[in-house]
N, C-alpha and C positions, 0 to 999 in steps of 0.2 A: 652180544650174539656169540662171541667166542666162549664166554663162560658157559652158556647153555650148551654149546656143542661139546665142550669137554666133559660137562656133567653127564652127558649122554654116552660118552665113550664106552664102547663094549656092550651097550644095549641094542639089541635086534629091534628094528621098527618093522621088518616084515620078513617073511620066510625066504626072500631071494637075496637079501643083502649079504656081503661077505663078512666074515668075522674079522674084527680089527686085530691087528698084530701088535703086541705090546701093551702093557699096561702103565698106569701113571706111577708106579713104584713108589707109593707112600706120599707123593707131593700132593698138596691140595690145589684145587682149581685156581684159586686166587693167587697162589705162588707161581703157578705156570704162567698165567697171564702176566703177572708182574714181571717176571724174567723176560717175557717176549717184548714187553713195551718199556722196560727200564724203570719200573716203579716197584715199590715194596708191596708185599701182599696185604699189609695193612692199608696202603693207600688205594689199592684196588677195591678192598672192602668198603673204604669210604665212598668211592665213586659209586659203587653198586648201591650203597645206602641212600645215596642222593637221589635215586630213582623213586624214592618213596616221597619226595617233596611235591607239592602241587606246582603246575607250570610256571606261575608268577615267582614263586620262591626260587625255583631252579633257575629262571632267568636272571635273578639277582646274584646268584653265585657265578653265573656265566659273565655277568657284567662287572664282577669284583666288587659288588656293593654289599654282598654278605660273605663273611669268611667261610672257608671250608669247615672249620671246627664247629662254628656255630650252626651251620647248616646241617651237618651230621646230627647234632644234638636235636635240632628242631625237626628232623626227618622222622624222629619217633613219635611226634604229636599226631593224633588223628587229623585228617584233612580238614575236618571242620574247624578245628582249633588253628590249624595252619592258616586257613582263610581268615580267621578273626585276627590273628597275628598279622597277616599281610595288610590288612586294612589299617591296623594301629600303626604299622611302619609307614605307610603311605600318609596317614593323618599327622603323625609326629615328625615325619621326615628324618627318621634315624633307625638304624638297625640295632638288634640286641647284640650285646657283647657275648663272649663265650660263657662267661659267668651267669649272665641273664638267661642265656639259653638253656644251660643246665638247670637253673632255677625253674624255668617253665616246664621243662621235661619232668622234674620232680613234682611240681604242682599238678601236671597232667596225670602222673602215675597215681597220685593220692586223690584224684578226682576233684582237685580245688582250682583247675585252671579255667577260668572264663574271661570275658572281655574285661571285666574290672581288674582282675588279677593281672592280665597282660599289660594294661595301661600302668597299674601300679609298679610292676616290675620295671618296665620301661622307664619310668620316671623317677626311680630311686636315685638318690644322690650318689654319685660315685666318688671314692676317694680322690682327693686332688693329686694329679701327677706332679712330681717334683721334676722341674725341668733343669737339666745339667748343661753347664757351659764348660767347653774344653779349650784349653790353650796348648798349642804344640810346644813340647819341650824345647825344640830347637830355637824357638822364638824368644824363650825367656831364660835359657841356660846360662847365658853370658852374665846375668845379674846374680847368679847364686853359685857357691862352690858345689862340686859334682856330688858331694855325699849329703847335701841338704835334704832333709825328709820333706815329702809332699805336703804334709800338714803345715810346716814352717813356711814353705813357699806360698802356700794359699793365705795364711795369715799376714804374711808380708805384703802380698799383692792387694789385700783387702785394706790394710792400713794405708798403703800408698794411695789407694783409690779415694779413701775417706779424706786424706789430706788434699788431694787434688780437688775433690768436691767442695771442700770448705774455702779454698782459695778462689773458686769460681764466682 
C-alpha cells in the first residue's frame, strides 16, 4: 500500500487536492520503503515480486516451507504452471531448491514447462552433500605442537582412530 501511495506522489487525483510539497529527489520507491522498514531495496522488490505467487505457494513462503529465493524465481511462472507445481510439491512432499526453481523458470520462458518437466526437474538426483565434522581446537591442542598444520592433525587423528578401531 505504501508503494502505491509513493508511486502516486505528486499526481493530482481531483481538482480540489492540495499539491504535495517536495519530490522524491531521485530515490526510487522500493528504496524509500526499504529505509522506512529497515530492509534493502532489493528485499522490498522481492517482497513485491511474491505478490505474483498463487495463494497456496505464498502460504508456503509464510510457513517457511519454501525459501524466499526459490519463491521469487517461481513467481515468474504463469499461475497455471504454479498450480501444476503446487500439486507436484504436495504429491512429492518436497519443495524445489533454488537451482530447480531457476531451471523451471528457464523451461517456462522457453515454453517447455509442463507437468512432466516439473516432475522430472523435482526428481533429478542432486549431488551428494559432503558432511563435515568439526573438532574444537581447544579440545585437541594439548596433543599437538602449536605450529602443527591442520592437515597433519587430521591425518594423525585418522590414524589414531584406525588403530583404536582395529583394537575393538
